[in-house]
DRENBASE-327670 format. One record per residue: residue number from 0; x, y, z of N, C-alpha, C, O in turn. Coordinates in pm, whole numbers. Each point is the difference from the previous one (the first is absolute). Example, Ala and Ser with C-alpha at 12.3 -4.5 7.8 and 13.67 -1.06 7.14 Angstrom:
// DRENBASE-327670
NODE num  neast nnorth    nup caeast canorth   caup  ceast cnorth    cup  oeast onorth    oup
NODE   0   1319   -569    780    -89     119      0     90    120      0    104     -2     66
NODE   1   -139    107   -138     82     119      6    -77    109     73     51    111     17
//
This chain:
// DRENBASE-327670
NODE num  neast nnorth    nup caeast canorth   caup  ceast cnorth    cup  oeast onorth    oup
NODE   0  15454  12491   3827    -21    -125    -69    -11   -114    103     72     -2     99
NODE   1   -162    -90   -124    -25    -109     92    108   -107    -10     63    -15   -104
NODE   2    -43    -57    211     99    -107      0    -62   -134    -41     70   -102      3
NODE   3   -197     97    -40    -64    -123    -44    -81    -68    107    -90    -78    -31
NODE   4    118    104    158    -74     -63    108   -122     80     43    -90    -52     66
NODE   5     85    178   -104   -108      88     43   -135    -54    -46    -94    -10     79
NODE   6     82    -24   -207   -128     -46    -52    -40   -137     58   -118    -26     22
NODE   7    216    -59      2    -31    -131     56    -55     12    141    -85    -80     40
NODE   8    131    176     33    -48      17    137   -144     50      6    -66    -17    103
NODE   9     18     76   -208   -137      48     -2   -100   -111    -31   -119     14     29
NODE  10    166   -124    -86    -91    -109    -36    -31    -88    121     84    -14     88
NODE  11   -204    -44    -83    -31     -93    110     89   -124     -8     43    -42   -108
NODE  12    -16    -15    221     87    -117      8    -70   -121    -61   -110    -35     42
NODE  13    171    -29   -139    -51    -121    -65   -145     14    -43    -82    -89     27
NODE  14     50    196    -92   -137      24    -43    -46   -107    -98   -114    -48      9
NODE  15    200     10   -101    -37    -101    -99    -29   -134     66   -100    -65    -31
NODE  16    187     24    122    -16    -129     67   -131     -6     78    -71   -100     -7
NODE  17     39    205     80   -122      -2     79   -123      2    -91   -103    -58     34
NODE  18    113    123   -149   -110       0    -96    -24   -138    -58   -114    -40    -20
NODE  19    221    -31     -7    -12    -136    -53    -65    -90    104    -90    -78    -32
NODE  20    134     89    157    -60     -82    107   -147     32     18    -81    -90     19
NODE  21     45    217    -24   -140      39     16    -83    -55   -116   -113    -45     21
NODE  22    167     48   -141    -71     -55   -116    -21   -149     12   -107    -52    -33
NODE  23    209    -18     80    -14    -145     19   -105    -32    105    -82    -90    -18
NODE  24     84    163    127    -98     -24    107   -141     28    -50    -93    -74     33
NODE  25     77    178   -111   -132      34    -53    -47   -109    -97   -117    -38      2
NODE  26    206    -13    -85    -35    -105    -94    -38   -128     73    -96    -67    -38
NODE  27    172     33    143    -34    -119     79   -138     13     64    -77    -96      2
NODE  28     47    214     51   -130      22     63   -113    -11   -101   -104    -57     30
NODE  29    125    111   -150   -102     -10   -104    -21   -144    -43   -113    -42    -21
NODE  30    221    -33      7    -11    -141    -39    -75    -79    107    -83    -85    -32
NODE  31    114    112    158    -67     -71    110   -149     33      3    -83    -89     18
NODE  32     49    217    -36   -141      41     -1    -75    -61   -118   -116    -39     13
NODE  33    182     31   -128    -62     -59   -119    -25   -149     22   -107    -50    -35
NODE  34    205    -20     91    -19    -143     27   -112    -21    100    -80    -92    -14
NODE  35     73    177    116   -105     -12    100   -138     19    -65    -93    -72     34
NODE  36     81    168   -125   -128      24    -68    -37   -119    -89   -117    -38     -7
NODE  37    215    -21    -58    -27    -116    -85    -46   -118     85    -93    -71    -37
NODE  38    159     50    150    -37    -113     86   -138     18     61    -69    -99     25
NODE  39     27    223     -2   -134      23     54   -108    -35   -102   -111    -38     37
NODE  40    144     52   -167    -95     -34   -105    -13   -151    -17   -105    -49    -42
NODE  41    210    -24     76     -2    -146    -15    -68    -64    120    -26     65    101
NODE  42     -1   -193   -114    -70     -72    107    100    -75     88      4   -123      0
NODE  43     76    198     74     92     -57     97    -54     28    140    -66    102     23
NODE  44     94   -191     68    -35      28    139     97    104     55    104     26    -60
NODE  45   -139     34    172     86     105     56    136    -57     41    102     68    -11
NODE  46   -100   -193     59    128     -62     37     88    -22   -123    120     26      5
NODE  47   -179    -74   -113     77     -21   -123     52    133    -54    113      8    -47
NODE  48   -196     94     53     39     133    -48    119     53     80     94     54    -58
NODE  49    -98    -70    189    110      47     85    129    -78    -28    109     57      1
NODE  50   -122   -188    -27    118     -81    -32     62     45   -131    123      8    -12
NODE  51   -206     21    -87     50      45   -130     68    136     15    107     21    -57
NODE  52   -166     69    132     60     132     20    131     -9     76     95     72    -31
NODE  53    -88   -161    131    124     -19     75    109    -56    -91    116     42      7
NODE  54   -152   -137    -91     97     -58    -94     48    106   -100    118      5    -34
NODE  55   -211     79    -12     35     108    -93     98     97     64     95     44    -65
NODE  56   -116    -10    192     91      89     72    140    -60      7    100     71    -14
NODE  57    -93   -201     37    130     -67      9     73     -2   -133    122     10     -4
NODE  58   -196    -22   -104     62     -10   -132     36    135    -61     82      6    -92
NODE  59   -143    101    142     31     132    -55    141     41     39     39    -15    116
NODE  60     40     68   -213    136      42     35      3    129     78    108     48     36
//
């Protein structure tokens, strides 16, 4: 009979936490790419576009 620690040792360390972080990073990347695509459709100069993207990066949690 197991002492209860056997099964825990087989699991990856903090698998849930790393999955949550990976999901957040993926969502941030998708949001950034979507904003970049929207800004390319609008009539902004390249300098204005870069300023908006830099501001967006600062505001993203």
